[in-house]
N, CA and C atoms as an extended XYZ file, in Angstrom:
573
Properties=species:S:1:pos:R:3:atomname:S:1:resname:S:1:resid:I:1 pbc="F F F"
N       -10.839      -15.317      -44.621 N   MET     1
C       -12.254      -15.087      -44.442 CA  MET     1
C       -12.908      -14.986      -45.806 C   MET     1
N       -14.198      -15.182      -45.803 N   GLY     2
C       -14.956      -15.141      -47.044 CA  GLY     2
C       -15.031      -13.740      -47.625 C   GLY     2
N       -15.684      -13.655      -48.749 N   ASN     3
C       -15.857      -12.359      -49.399 CA  ASN     3
C       -16.739      -11.452      -48.581 C   ASN     3
N       -16.499      -10.170      -48.742 N   ARG     4
C       -17.375       -9.186      -48.097 CA  ARG     4
C       -18.719       -9.200      -48.826 C   ARG     4
N       -19.760       -8.867      -48.093 N   LEU     5
C       -21.093       -8.858      -48.699 CA  LEU     5
C       -21.188       -7.761      -49.748 C   LEU     5
N       -21.704       -8.121      -50.903 N   THR     6
C       -21.961       -7.129      -51.931 CA  THR     6
C       -23.461       -6.948      -52.133 C   THR     6
N       -24.232       -7.915      -51.646 N   GLN     7
C       -25.686       -7.795      -51.654 CA  GLN     7
C       -26.209       -8.509      -50.423 C   GLN     7
N       -27.340       -8.078      -49.930 N   ILE     8
C       -27.877       -8.633      -48.691 CA  ILE     8
C       -28.856       -9.768      -48.969 C   ILE     8
N       -29.772       -9.605      -49.882 N   ALA     9
C       -30.781      -10.638      -50.172 CA  ALA     9
C       -30.239      -11.598      -51.218 C   ALA     9
N       -29.549      -12.667      -50.748 N   THR    10
C       -28.962      -13.635      -51.680 CA  THR    10
C       -29.886      -14.814      -51.954 C   THR    10
N       -30.840      -15.034      -51.060 N   ARG    11
C       -31.787      -16.141      -51.134 CA  ARG    11
C       -31.129      -17.517      -50.923 C   ARG    11
N       -29.835      -17.528      -50.604 N   THR    12
C       -29.155      -18.810      -50.398 CA  THR    12
C       -29.553      -19.441      -49.068 C   THR    12
N       -30.139      -18.666      -48.162 N   GLY    13
C       -30.551      -19.198      -46.876 CA  GLY    13
C       -31.991      -19.643      -46.821 C   GLY    13
N       -32.658      -19.605      -47.945 N   ASP    14
C       -34.068      -19.997      -47.960 CA  ASP    14
C       -34.286      -21.452      -47.568 C   ASP    14
N       -33.238      -22.256      -47.672 N   ASP    15
C       -33.365      -23.682      -47.323 CA  ASP    15
C       -33.076      -23.945      -45.847 C   ASP    15
N       -32.877      -22.873      -45.057 N   GLY    16
C       -32.622      -23.051      -43.627 CA  GLY    16
C       -31.149      -23.214      -43.279 C   GLY    16
N       -30.276      -22.961      -44.254 N   THR    17
C       -28.840      -23.017      -43.987 CA  THR    17
C       -28.246      -21.626      -44.192 C   THR    17
N       -27.031      -21.469      -43.704 N   THR    18
C       -26.328      -20.206      -43.892 CA  THR    18
C       -24.854      -20.501      -44.115 C   THR    18
N       -24.187      -19.581      -44.765 N   GLY    19
C       -22.784      -19.777      -45.086 CA  GLY    19
C       -21.874      -19.244      -43.995 C   GLY    19
N       -20.834      -20.014      -43.678 N   LEU    20
C       -19.793      -19.561      -42.766 CA  LEU    20
C       -18.710      -18.840      -43.569 C   LEU    20
N       -17.799      -18.214      -42.868 N   GLY    21
C       -16.751      -17.441      -43.524 CA  GLY    21
C       -15.810      -18.277      -44.370 C   GLY    21
N       -15.760      -19.585      -44.118 N   ASP    22
C       -14.889      -20.460      -44.913 CA  ASP    22
C       -15.622      -21.045      -46.120 C   ASP    22
N       -16.869      -20.630      -46.331 N   GLY    23
C       -17.645      -21.109      -47.477 CA  GLY    23
C       -18.524      -22.318      -47.182 C   GLY    23
N       -18.310      -22.966      -46.040 N   SER    24
C       -19.158      -24.117      -45.696 CA  SER    24
C       -20.538      -23.626      -45.273 C   SER    24
N       -21.500      -24.527      -45.295 N   ARG    25
C       -22.874      -24.176      -44.930 CA  ARG    25
C       -23.295      -25.010      -43.735 C   ARG    25
N       -24.033      -24.373      -42.832 N   VAL    26
C       -24.540      -25.049      -41.635 CA  VAL    26
C       -26.001      -24.662      -41.454 C   VAL    26
N       -26.758      -25.476      -40.705 N   PRO    27
C       -28.136      -25.080      -40.403 CA  PRO    27
C       -28.137      -23.763      -39.613 C   PRO    27
N       -29.159      -22.966      -39.824 N   LYS    28
C       -29.230      -21.669      -39.146 CA  LYS    28
C       -29.338      -21.797      -37.638 C   LYS    28
N       -29.743      -22.982      -37.138 N   ASP    29
C       -29.828      -23.170      -35.691 CA  ASP    29
C       -28.591      -23.871      -35.121 C   ASP    29
N       -27.525      -23.958      -35.896 N   HIS    30
C       -26.268      -24.548      -35.446 CA  HIS    30
C       -25.722      -23.715      -34.278 C   HIS    30
N       -25.082      -24.372      -33.323 N   LEU    31
C       -24.518      -23.658      -32.165 CA  LEU    31
C       -23.580      -22.531      -32.584 C   LEU    31
N       -22.828      -22.733      -33.639 N   ARG    32
C       -21.923      -21.679      -34.117 CA  ARG    32
C       -22.719      -20.434      -34.509 C   ARG    32
N       -23.871      -20.642      -35.129 N   MET    33
C       -24.718      -19.511      -35.521 CA  MET    33
C       -25.336      -18.850      -34.290 C   MET    33
N       -25.636      -19.649      -33.260 N   GLN    34
C       -26.156      -19.100      -32.004 CA  GLN    34
C       -25.138      -18.150      -31.388 C   GLN    34
N       -23.880      -18.582      -31.344 N   VAL    35
C       -22.823      -17.722      -30.791 CA  VAL    35
C       -22.708      -16.448      -31.612 C   VAL    35
N       -22.659      -16.593      -32.924 N   MET    36
C       -22.527      -15.410      -33.782 CA  MET    36
C       -23.700      -14.457      -33.581 C   MET    36
N       -24.903      -15.011      -33.448 N   GLY    37
C       -26.076      -14.169      -33.223 CA  GLY    37
C       -26.032      -13.466      -31.878 C   GLY    37
N       -25.590      -14.180      -30.839 N   ASP    38
C       -25.495      -13.561      -29.514 CA  ASP    38
C       -24.447      -12.454      -29.495 C   ASP    38
N       -23.322      -12.680      -30.168 N   VAL    39
C       -22.272      -11.654      -30.239 CA  VAL    39
C       -22.772      -10.454      -31.039 C   VAL    39
N       -23.486      -10.698      -32.126 N   ASP    40
C       -24.054       -9.617      -32.928 CA  ASP    40
C       -25.084       -8.828      -32.117 C   ASP    40
N       -25.921       -9.542      -31.370 N   GLU    41
C       -26.912       -8.864      -30.531 CA  GLU    41
C       -26.225       -7.999      -29.474 C   GLU    41
N       -25.175       -8.532      -28.865 N   LEU    42
C       -24.427       -7.763      -27.876 CA  LEU    42
C       -23.854       -6.497      -28.505 C   LEU    42
N       -23.279       -6.633      -29.681 N   ASN    43
C       -22.704       -5.473      -30.361 CA  ASN    43
C       -23.787       -4.441      -30.672 C   ASN    43
N       -24.969       -4.908      -31.034 N   SER    44
C       -26.083       -3.995      -31.315 CA  SER    44
C       -26.535       -3.268      -30.053 C   SER    44
N       -26.611       -3.984      -28.932 N   HIS    45
C       -26.980       -3.327      -27.668 CA  HIS    45
C       -25.929       -2.302      -27.250 C   HIS    45
N       -24.668       -2.609      -27.500 N   ILE    46
C       -23.622       -1.627      -27.199 CA  ILE    46
C       -23.797       -0.404      -28.087 C   ILE    46
N       -24.231       -0.611      -29.327 N   GLY    47
C       -24.542        0.519      -30.204 CA  GLY    47
C       -25.641        1.393      -29.624 C   GLY    47
N       -26.652        0.777      -29.004 N   VAL    48
C       -27.710        1.549      -28.339 CA  VAL    48
C       -27.114        2.335      -27.162 C   VAL    48
N       -26.260        1.679      -26.388 N   LEU    49
C       -25.609        2.363      -25.269 CA  LEU    49
C       -24.782        3.544      -25.761 C   LEU    49
N       -24.114        3.386      -26.886 N   LEU    50
C       -23.309        4.474      -27.439 CA  LEU    50
C       -24.151        5.657      -27.913 C   LEU    50
N       -25.447        5.458      -28.101 N   ALA    51
C       -26.333        6.558      -28.481 CA  ALA    51
C       -26.691        7.442      -27.288 C   ALA    51
N       -26.310        7.015      -26.089 N   GLU    52
C       -26.583        7.761      -24.856 CA  GLU    52
C       -25.426        8.724      -24.545 C   GLU    52
N       -25.696        9.745      -23.737 N   PRO    53
C       -24.579       10.580      -23.255 CA  PRO    53
C       -23.672        9.724      -22.365 C   PRO    53
N       -22.367        9.720      -22.673 N   LEU    54
C       -21.404        8.899      -21.944 CA  LEU    54
C       -20.133        9.704      -21.690 C   LEU    54
N       -19.430        9.405      -20.612 N   PRO    55
C       -18.096        9.991      -20.455 CA  PRO    55
C       -17.229        9.578      -21.651 C   PRO    55
N       -16.379       10.456      -22.110 N   GLU    56
C       -15.598       10.193      -23.326 CA  GLU    56
C       -14.744        8.931      -23.209 C   GLU    56
N       -14.166        8.679      -22.040 N   ALA    57
C       -13.339        7.480      -21.862 CA  ALA    57
C       -14.174        6.215      -22.024 C   ALA    57
N       -15.394        6.226      -21.526 N   VAL    58
C       -16.293        5.072      -21.661 CA  VAL    58
C       -16.685        4.906      -23.124 C   VAL    58
N       -16.974        6.016      -23.790 N   ARG    59
C       -17.351        5.963      -25.214 CA  ARG    59
C       -16.226        5.334      -26.039 C   ARG    59
N       -15.003        5.804      -25.843 N   GLU    60
C       -13.867        5.275      -26.607 CA  GLU    60
C       -13.659        3.785      -26.333 C   GLU    60
N       -13.789        3.398      -25.071 N   LEU    61
C       -13.650        1.992      -24.696 CA  LEU    61
C       -14.704        1.144      -25.399 C   LEU    61
N       -15.954        1.592      -25.389 N   LEU    62
C       -17.034        0.820      -26.003 CA  LEU    62
C       -16.886        0.743      -27.524 C   LEU    62
N       -16.366        1.785      -28.134 N   LEU    63
C       -16.110        1.727      -29.587 CA  LEU    63
C       -15.056        0.669      -29.898 C   LEU    63
N       -14.023        0.599      -29.076 N   THR    64
C       -13.006       -0.439      -29.248 CA  THR    64
C       -13.631       -1.817      -29.060 C   THR    64
N       -14.472       -1.945      -28.041 N   VAL    65
C       -15.147       -3.224      -27.781 CA  VAL    65
C       -15.975       -3.638      -28.995 C   VAL    65
N       -16.670       -2.685      -29.626 N   GLN    66
C       -17.470       -3.042      -30.797 CA  GLN    66
C       -16.607       -3.653      -31.901 C   GLN    66
N       -15.442       -3.075      -32.138 N   HIS    67
C       -14.541       -3.618      -33.162 CA  HIS    67
C       -14.039       -5.004      -32.764 C   HIS    67
N       -13.723       -5.170      -31.489 N   GLU    68
C       -13.244       -6.473      -31.025 CA  GLU    68
C       -14.349       -7.527      -31.094 C   GLU    68
N       -15.588       -7.136      -30.798 N   LEU    69
C       -16.695       -8.081      -30.935 CA  LEU    69
C       -16.897       -8.480      -32.391 C   LEU    69
N       -16.678       -7.546      -33.292 N   PHE    70
C       -16.779       -7.887      -34.714 CA  PHE    70
C       -15.692       -8.897      -35.070 C   PHE    70
N       -14.492       -8.699      -34.528 N   ASN    71
C       -13.417       -9.671      -34.728 CA  ASN    71
C       -13.798      -11.034      -34.148 C   ASN    71
N       -14.387      -11.023      -32.965 N   LEU    72
C       -14.804      -12.277      -32.331 CA  LEU    72
C       -15.827      -12.989      -33.210 C   LEU    72
N       -16.796      -12.264      -33.717 N   GLY    73
C       -17.793      -12.858      -34.611 CA  GLY    73
C       -17.153      -13.414      -35.868 C   GLY    73
N       -16.168      -12.688      -36.392 N   GLY    74
C       -15.456      -13.176      -37.574 CA  GLY    74
C       -14.706      -14.460      -37.286 C   GLY    74
N       -14.096      -14.522      -36.104 N   GLU    75
C       -13.378      -15.737      -35.726 CA  GLU    75
C       -14.330      -16.920      -35.596 C   GLU    75
N       -15.483      -16.699      -35.001 N   ILE    76
C       -16.456      -17.780      -34.837 CA  ILE    76
C       -17.004      -18.224      -36.189 C   ILE    76
N       -17.053      -17.307      -37.151 N   SER    77
C       -17.622      -17.649      -38.456 CA  SER    77
C       -16.711      -18.530      -39.307 C   SER    77
N       -15.455      -18.674      -38.866 N   VAL    78
C       -14.518      -19.516      -39.616 CA  VAL    78
C       -13.898      -20.511      -38.639 C   VAL    78
N       -14.370      -21.747      -38.628 N   PRO    79
C       -13.816      -22.735      -37.701 CA  PRO    79
C       -12.290      -22.825      -37.811 C   PRO    79
N       -11.622      -22.760      -36.659 N   GLY    80
C       -10.167      -22.862      -36.623 CA  GLY    80
C        -9.419      -21.577      -36.897 C   GLY    80
N       -10.128      -20.484      -37.147 N   PHE    81
C        -9.496      -19.202      -37.477 CA  PHE    81
C        -9.253      -18.408      -36.204 C   PHE    81
N        -8.194      -17.604      -36.183 N   GLU    82
C        -7.889      -16.740      -35.045 CA  GLU    82
C        -7.923      -15.296      -35.500 C   GLU    82
N        -8.818      -14.521      -34.914 N   LEU    83
C        -8.929      -13.104      -35.270 CA  LEU    83
C        -8.896      -12.213      -34.037 C   LEU    83
N        -9.530      -12.642      -32.954 N   LEU    84
C        -9.512      -11.871      -31.712 CA  LEU    84
C        -8.179      -12.133      -31.020 C   LEU    84
N        -7.409      -11.101      -30.806 N   LYS    85
C        -6.075      -11.247      -30.227 CA  LYS    85
C        -6.138      -11.249      -28.702 C   LYS    85
N        -5.143      -11.903      -28.099 N   GLU    86
C        -5.102      -11.994      -26.641 CA  GLU    86
C        -4.949      -10.631      -25.981 C   GLU    86
N        -4.364       -9.654      -26.685 N   ASP    87
C        -4.229       -8.326      -26.083 CA  ASP    87
C        -5.584       -7.647      -25.888 C   ASP    87
N        -6.606       -8.130      -26.585 N   ALA    88
C        -7.956       -7.595      -26.363 CA  ALA    88
C        -8.438       -7.950      -24.964 C   ALA    88
N        -8.118       -9.162      -24.492 N   VAL    89
C        -8.475       -9.570      -23.131 CA  VAL    89
C        -7.710       -8.713      -22.125 C   VAL    89
N        -6.434       -8.472      -22.386 N   LEU    90
C        -5.618       -7.638      -21.489 CA  LEU    90
C        -6.171       -6.215      -21.407 C   LEU    90
N        -6.640       -5.681      -22.544 N   ARG    91
C        -7.239       -4.336      -22.544 CA  ARG    91
C        -8.458       -4.282      -21.631 C   ARG    91
N        -9.268       -5.348      -21.666 N   LEU    92
C       -10.437       -5.392      -20.782 CA  LEU    92
C       -10.009       -5.474      -19.321 C   LEU    92
N        -8.976       -6.268      -19.037 N   ASP    93
C        -8.467       -6.355      -17.661 CA  ASP    93
C        -8.007       -4.988      -17.168 C   ASP    93
N        -7.295       -4.255      -18.014 N   GLU    94
C        -6.824       -2.922      -17.641 CA  GLU    94
C        -8.002       -1.972      -17.418 C   GLU    94
N        -8.993       -2.021      -18.300 N   ALA    95
C       -10.167       -1.153      -18.156 CA  ALA    95
C       -10.941       -1.504      -16.889 C   ALA    95
N       -11.049       -2.792      -16.596 N   LEU    96
C       -11.724       -3.225      -15.359 CA  LEU    96
C       -11.025       -2.632      -14.138 C   LEU    96
N        -9.709       -2.763      -14.085 N   ALA    97
C        -8.950       -2.252      -12.939 CA  ALA    97
C        -9.099       -0.739      -12.822 C   ALA    97
N        -9.012       -0.041      -13.946 N   GLU    98
C        -9.110        1.422      -13.939 CA  GLU    98
C       -10.479        1.905      -13.463 C   GLU    98
N       -11.534        1.354      -14.014 N   HIS    99
C       -12.877        1.831      -13.672 CA  HIS    99
C       -13.328        1.338      -12.303 C   HIS    99
N       -12.931        0.141      -11.945 N   ASN   100
C       -13.325       -0.402      -10.642 CA  ASN   100
C       -12.662        0.364       -9.499 C   ASN   100
N       -11.458        0.889       -9.746 N   ALA   101
C       -10.713        1.609       -8.704 CA  ALA   101
C       -11.440        2.863       -8.244 C   ALA   101
N       -12.268        3.437       -9.084 N   GLN   102
C       -12.964        4.677       -8.722 CA  GLN   102
C       -14.329        4.445       -8.063 C   GLN   102
N       -14.690        3.177       -7.878 N   LEU   103
C       -16.009        2.851       -7.322 CA  LEU   103
C       -15.908        2.433       -5.857 C   LEU   103
N       -16.944        2.744       -5.070 N   PRO   104
C       -16.961        2.222       -3.699 CA  PRO   104
C       -17.184        0.713       -3.718 C   PRO   104
N       -16.659        0.049       -2.698 N   ARG   105
C       -16.866       -1.397       -2.589 CA  ARG   105
C       -18.348       -1.686       -2.431 C   ARG   105
N       -18.774       -2.807       -3.001 N   LEU   106
C       -20.173       -3.207       -2.871 CA  LEU   106
C       -20.394       -3.882       -1.524 C   LEU   106
N       -21.412       -3.446       -0.822 N   ALA   107
C       -21.772       -4.073        0.450 CA  ALA   107
C       -23.029       -4.922        0.293 C   ALA   107
N       -23.709       -4.776       -0.832 N   GLU   108
C       -24.964       -5.472       -1.074 CA  GLU   108
C       -25.085       -5.699       -2.572 C   GLU   108
N       -25.946       -6.634       -2.970 N   PHE   109
C       -26.227       -6.834       -4.380 CA  PHE   109
C       -26.903       -5.585       -4.925 C   PHE   109
N       -26.708       -5.343       -6.224 N   ILE   110
C       -27.408       -4.226       -6.842 CA  ILE   110
C       -28.365       -4.753       -7.901 C   ILE   110
N       -29.403       -3.968       -8.140 N   LEU   111
C       -30.381       -4.292       -9.177 CA  LEU   111
C       -29.972       -3.605      -10.474 C   LEU   111
N       -30.301       -4.197      -11.619 N   PRO   112
C       -29.974       -3.546      -12.881 CA  PRO   112
C       -30.875       -2.334      -13.094 C   PRO   112
N       -30.321       -1.165      -12.985 N   GLY   113
C       -31.109        0.051      -13.153 CA  GLY   113
C       -30.321        1.272      -12.787 C   GLY   113
N       -31.054        2.317      -12.460 N   GLY   114
C       -30.443        3.607      -12.166 CA  GLY   114
C       -30.700        4.529      -13.335 C   GLY   114
N       -29.640        5.072      -13.888 N   THR   115
C       -29.795        5.936      -15.056 CA  THR   115
C       -30.074        5.070      -16.290 C   THR   115
N       -30.557        5.708      -17.337 N   ARG   116
C       -30.853        4.977      -18.575 CA  ARG   116
C       -29.597        4.305      -19.127 C   ARG   116
N       -28.478        5.024      -19.143 N   SER   117
C       -27.248        4.444      -19.685 CA  SER   117
C       -26.784        3.266      -18.836 C   SER   117
N       -26.909        3.352      -17.523 N   ALA   118
C       -26.524        2.230      -16.656 CA  ALA   118
C       -27.432        1.030      -16.901 C   ALA   118
N       -28.725        1.277      -17.056 N   ALA   119
C       -29.661        0.179      -17.313 CA  ALA   119
C       -29.336       -0.515      -18.636 C   ALA   119
N       -28.974        0.258      -19.650 N   ILE   120
C       -28.602       -0.338      -20.938 CA  ILE   120
C       -27.308       -1.132      -20.789 C   ILE   120
N       -26.366       -0.632      -20.003 N   ALA   121
C       -25.116       -1.374      -19.758 CA  ALA   121
C       -25.420       -2.716      -19.091 C   ALA   121
N       -26.398       -2.731      -18.189 N   HIS   122
C       -26.793       -4.003      -17.564 CA  HIS   122
C       -27.406       -4.966      -18.589 C   HIS   122
N       -28.194       -4.452      -19.523 N   VAL   123
C       -28.727       -5.314      -20.589 CA  VAL   123
C       -27.563       -5.890      -21.403 C   VAL   123
N       -26.595       -5.048      -21.737 N   CYS   124
C       -25.412       -5.516      -22.466 CA  CYS   124
C       -24.697       -6.614      -21.674 C   CYS   124
N       -24.590       -6.425      -20.374 N   ARG   125
C       -23.932       -7.417      -19.505 CA  ARG   125
C       -24.631       -8.765      -19.604 C   ARG   125
N       -25.953       -8.770      -19.559 N   THR   126
C       -26.679      -10.043      -19.594 CA  THR   126
C       -26.556      -10.715      -20.963 C   THR   126
N       -26.521       -9.931      -22.022 N   VAL   127
C       -26.349      -10.506      -23.359 CA  VAL   127
C       -24.927      -11.058      -23.505 C   VAL   127
N       -23.951      -10.372      -22.903 N   ALA   128
C       -22.572      -10.883      -22.926 CA  ALA   128
C       -22.494      -12.226      -22.218 C   ALA   128
N       -23.193      -12.369      -21.097 N   ARG   129
C       -23.200      -13.651      -20.386 CA  ARG   129
C       -23.844      -14.750      -21.239 C   ARG   129
N       -24.915      -14.399      -21.951 N   ARG   130
C       -25.556      -15.391      -22.824 CA  ARG   130
C       -24.609      -15.795      -23.946 C   ARG   130
N       -23.924      -14.823      -24.536 N   ALA   131
C       -22.964      -15.131      -25.597 CA  ALA   131
C       -21.858      -16.042      -25.063 C   ALA   131
N       -21.426      -15.770      -23.842 N   GLU   132
C       -20.403      -16.616      -23.221 CA  GLU   132
C       -20.921      -18.048      -23.042 C   GLU   132
N       -22.148      -18.186      -22.556 N   ARG   133
C       -22.723      -19.531      -22.387 CA  ARG   133
C       -22.830      -20.256      -23.729 C   ARG   133
N       -23.229      -19.542      -24.765 N   SER   134
C       -23.331      -20.154      -26.102 CA  SER   134
C       -21.958      -20.611      -26.587 C   SER   134
N       -20.951      -19.787      -26.334 N   LEU   135
C       -19.600      -20.130      -26.763 CA  LEU   135
C       -19.091      -21.359      -26.009 C   LEU   135
N       -19.378      -21.431      -24.717 N   VAL   136
C       -18.989      -22.601      -23.927 CA  VAL   136
C       -19.686      -23.853      -24.481 C   VAL   136
N       -20.959      -23.734      -24.825 N   SER   137
C       -21.685      -24.872      -25.415 CA  SER   137
C       -21.043      -25.299      -26.725 C   SER   137
N       -20.684      -24.337      -27.562 N   LEU   138
C       -20.020      -24.667      -28.823 CA  LEU   138
C       -18.696      -25.376      -28.544 C   LEU   138
N       -17.967      -24.896      -27.548 N   GLY   139
C       -16.676      -25.473      -27.210 CA  GLY   139
C       -16.758      -26.887      -26.661 C   GLY   139
N       -17.924      -27.295      -26.206 N   ALA   140
C       -18.084      -28.675      -25.719 CA  ALA   140
C       -18.020      -29.676      -26.866 C   ALA   140
N       -18.319      -29.227      -28.087 N   GLY   141
C       -18.329      -30.139      -29.217 CA  GLY   141
C       -17.317      -29.816      -30.304 C   GLY   141
N       -16.772      -28.608      -30.272 N   GLU   142
C       -15.818      -28.173      -31.297 CA  GLU   142
C       -14.701      -27.382      -30.619 C   GLU   142
N       -13.518      -27.382      -31.218 N   PRO   143
C       -12.437      -26.587      -30.617 CA  PRO   143
C       -12.773      -25.093      -30.634 C   PRO   143
N       -12.600      -24.448      -29.477 N   VAL   144
C       -12.778      -23.005      -29.346 CA  VAL   144
C       -11.571      -22.484      -28.582 C   VAL   144
N       -10.946      -21.454      -29.102 N   ARG   145
C        -9.787      -20.880      -28.415 CA  ARG   145
C       -10.186      -20.254      -27.080 C   ARG   145
N        -9.215      -20.116      -26.205 N   GLU   146
C        -9.453      -19.558      -24.880 CA  GLU   146
C        -9.774      -18.061      -24.925 C   GLU   146
N        -9.111      -17.316      -25.805 N   ALA   147
C        -9.254      -15.853      -25.823 CA  ALA   147
C       -10.706      -15.394      -26.019 C   ALA   147
N       -11.469      -15.954      -26.949 N   PRO   148
C       -12.861      -15.502      -27.090 CA  PRO   148
C       -13.698      -15.748      -25.834 C   PRO   148
N       -13.493      -16.901      -25.217 N   ARG   149
C       -14.245      -17.205      -23.987 CA  ARG   149
C       -13.849      -16.242      -22.874 C   ARG   149
N       -12.553      -16.014      -22.712 N   GLN   150
C       -12.069      -15.078      -21.695 CA  GLN   150
C       -12.563      -13.663      -21.975 C   GLN   150
N       -12.577      -13.292      -23.257 N   TYR   151
C       -13.014      -11.947      -23.630 CA  TYR   151
C       -14.464      -11.711      -23.200 C   TYR   151
N       -15.337      -12.644      -23.507 N   LEU   152
C       -16.751      -12.463      -23.148 CA  LEU   152
C       -16.944      -12.466      -21.633 C   LEU   152
N       -16.185      -13.284      -20.923 N   ASN   153
C       -16.268      -13.301      -19.465 CA  ASN   153
C       -15.842      -11.950      -18.887 C   ASN   153
N       -14.698      -11.430      -19.342 N   ARG   154
C       -14.219      -10.137      -18.848 CA  ARG   154
C       -15.154       -9.003      -19.255 C   ARG   154
N       -15.687       -9.100      -20.480 N   LEU   155
C       -16.562       -8.034      -20.963 CA  LEU   155
C       -17.823       -7.931      -20.120 C   LEU   155
N       -18.399       -9.052      -19.749 N   SER   156
C       -19.606       -8.984      -18.912 CA  SER   156
C       -19.266       -8.348      -17.557 C   SER   156
N       -18.100       -8.690      -16.998 N   ASP   157
C       -17.665       -8.044      -15.751 CA  ASP   157
C       -17.489       -6.546      -15.953 C   ASP   157
N       -16.847       -6.169      -17.055 N   LEU   158
C       -16.614       -4.755      -17.331 CA  LEU   158
C       -17.932       -4.003      -17.501 C   LEU   158
N       -18.895       -4.608      -18.161 N   LEU   159
C       -20.185       -3.929      -18.356 CA  LEU   159
C       -20.905       -3.714      -17.030 C   LEU   159
N       -20.740       -4.632      -16.084 N   PHE   160
C       -21.290       -4.435      -14.743 CA  PHE   160
C       -20.623       -3.226      -14.090 C   PHE   160
N       -19.312       -3.168      -14.173 N   VAL   161
C       -18.567       -2.047      -13.588 CA  VAL   161
C       -18.944       -0.742      -14.284 C   VAL   161
N       -19.052       -0.769      -15.599 N   LEU   162
C       -19.423        0.451      -16.328 CA  LEU   162
C       -20.833        0.912      -15.973 C   LEU   162
N       -21.741       -0.014      -15.713 N   ALA   163
C       -23.082        0.384      -15.272 CA  ALA   163
C       -22.976        1.178      -13.971 C   ALA   163
N       -22.119        0.730      -13.068 N   ARG   164
C       -21.918        1.449      -11.807 CA  ARG   164
C       -21.275        2.819      -12.062 C   ARG   164
N       -20.320        2.864      -12.973 N   VAL   165
C       -19.681        4.137      -13.333 CA  VAL   165
C       -20.722        5.084      -13.912 C   VAL   165
N       -21.563        4.572      -14.800 N   LEU   166
C       -22.566        5.416      -15.458 CA  LEU   166
C       -23.627        5.904      -14.484 C   LEU   166
N       -23.935        5.131      -13.466 N   ASN   167
C       -24.882        5.606      -12.461 CA  ASN   167
C       -24.332        6.818      -11.710 C   ASN   167
N       -23.033        6.959      -11.672 N   ARG   168
C       -22.410        8.066      -10.962 CA  ARG   168
C       -22.004        9.219      -11.881 C   ARG   168
N       -22.078        9.018      -13.194 N   ALA   169
C       -21.567       10.009      -14.149 CA  ALA   169
C       -22.374       11.293      -14.159 C   ALA   169
N       -23.674       11.212      -13.893 N   ASN   170
C       -24.546       12.382      -13.809 CA  ASN   170
C       -24.542       13.225      -15.086 C   ASN   170
N       -24.378       12.605      -16.236 N   LEU   171
C       -24.397       13.351      -17.494 CA  LEU   171
C       -25.802       13.799      -17.871 C   LEU   171
N       -26.796       13.095      -17.355 N   ASP   172
C       -28.172       13.433      -17.696 CA  ASP   172
C       -28.902       14.061      -16.521 C   ASP   172
N       -28.165       14.437      -15.485 N   GLY   173
C       -28.778       15.047      -14.310 CA  GLY   173
C       -29.439       14.054      -13.384 C   GLY   173
N       -29.341       12.758      -13.688 N   LEU   174
C       -30.015       11.744      -12.885 CA  LEU   174
C       -29.036       10.823      -12.163 C   LEU   174
N       -27.741       11.097      -12.280 N   GLY   175
C       -26.742       10.224      -11.679 CA  GLY   175
C       -26.839       10.197      -10.171 C   GLY   175
N       -26.181        9.262       -9.582 N   GLY   176
C       -26.209        9.151       -8.141 CA  GLY   176
C       -25.536        7.886       -7.675 C   GLY   176
N       -26.311        6.870       -7.413 N   ASP   177
C       -25.774        5.655       -6.848 CA  ASP   177
C       -26.431        4.455       -7.525 C   ASP   177
N       -25.931        3.276       -7.174 N   ASP   178
C       -26.536        2.050       -7.662 CA  ASP   178
C       -27.897        1.857       -7.010 C   ASP   178
N       -28.694        0.984       -7.602 N   VAL   179
C       -29.978        0.608       -7.029 CA  VAL   179
C       -29.724       -0.667       -6.235 C   VAL   179
N       -29.787       -0.562       -4.925 N   TYR   180
C       -29.443       -1.693       -4.065 CA  TYR   180
C       -30.630       -2.603       -3.827 C   TYR   180
N       -30.350       -3.897       -3.818 N   TRP   181
C       -31.346       -4.901       -3.486 CA  TRP   181
C       -31.595       -4.840       -1.995 C   TRP   181
N       -32.823       -4.853       -1.615 N   LYS   182
C       -33.185       -4.816       -0.201 CA  LYS   182
C       -33.735       -6.188        0.175 C   LYS   182
N       -32.912       -6.955        0.845 N   SER   183
C       -33.342       -8.298        1.228 CA  SER   183
C       -34.291       -8.209        2.412 C   SER   183
N       -35.144       -9.198        2.519 N   GLU   184
C       -36.073       -9.244        3.650 CA  GLU   184
C       -35.305       -9.296        4.965 C   GLU   184
N       -34.202      -10.003        4.990 N   ARG   185
C       -33.396      -10.112        6.220 CA  ARG   185
C       -32.871       -8.737        6.631 C   ARG   185
N       -32.346       -7.982        5.651 N   LEU   186
C       -31.817       -6.663        5.981 CA  LEU   186
C       -32.918       -5.722        6.461 C   LEU   186
N       -34.101       -5.831        5.856 N   GLN   187
C       -35.216       -4.976        6.294 CA  GLN   187
C       -35.639       -5.347        7.702 C   GLN   187
N       -35.665       -6.630        8.027 N   ARG   188
C       -36.012       -7.050        9.388 CA  ARG   188
C       -34.993       -6.556       10.405 C   ARG   188
N       -33.724       -6.539        9.983 N   ASP   189
C       -32.651       -6.097       10.880 CA  ASP   189
C       -32.535       -4.582       10.939 C   ASP   189
N       -33.406       -3.881       10.235 N   GLY   190
C       -33.425       -2.417       10.271 CA  GLY   190
C       -32.337       -1.740        9.461 C   GLY   190
N       -31.819       -2.414        8.468 N   ARG   191
C       -30.774       -1.804        7.626 CA  ARG   191
C       -31.355       -1.143        6.413 C   ARG   191
């Protein structure tokens, strides 16, 4: 990987290009930069979620996710480089199984909302899906390893599950249940 930043305002991007971790330069609107930006945005939203009251197990999990997302961004910044390990995907699978096991089965779609922390988790979920779509687009034209794509897919699923967990955590006195979508059909049928 390239050198660590020693200064922020380098002025090297004034021409509309930016440097990758291998020293090459690409336009700032390059698909690789889109993926890196989406992953960075996701990591920032998770940072906002971490500023909320959270169960300690969720907090520790999200801190690990932040480090893994940084690894993912580093991998994307260097074409052909491998930094995100496959065990990161397995960790998400384990967390999904653990947290999902404590939730009631869904009988209806839910709306993104509920407690503040759950709503932020839903925002993180949607940004994870966008990052995944960007990565898939990049992979259509350049080699992309399977692990980063799988990681973002699992992470968006996990963030959905964590939103449901956070709606029930009641750390802020507002916990309870998911916000269920009320379809016109269900309302007509008296449900």
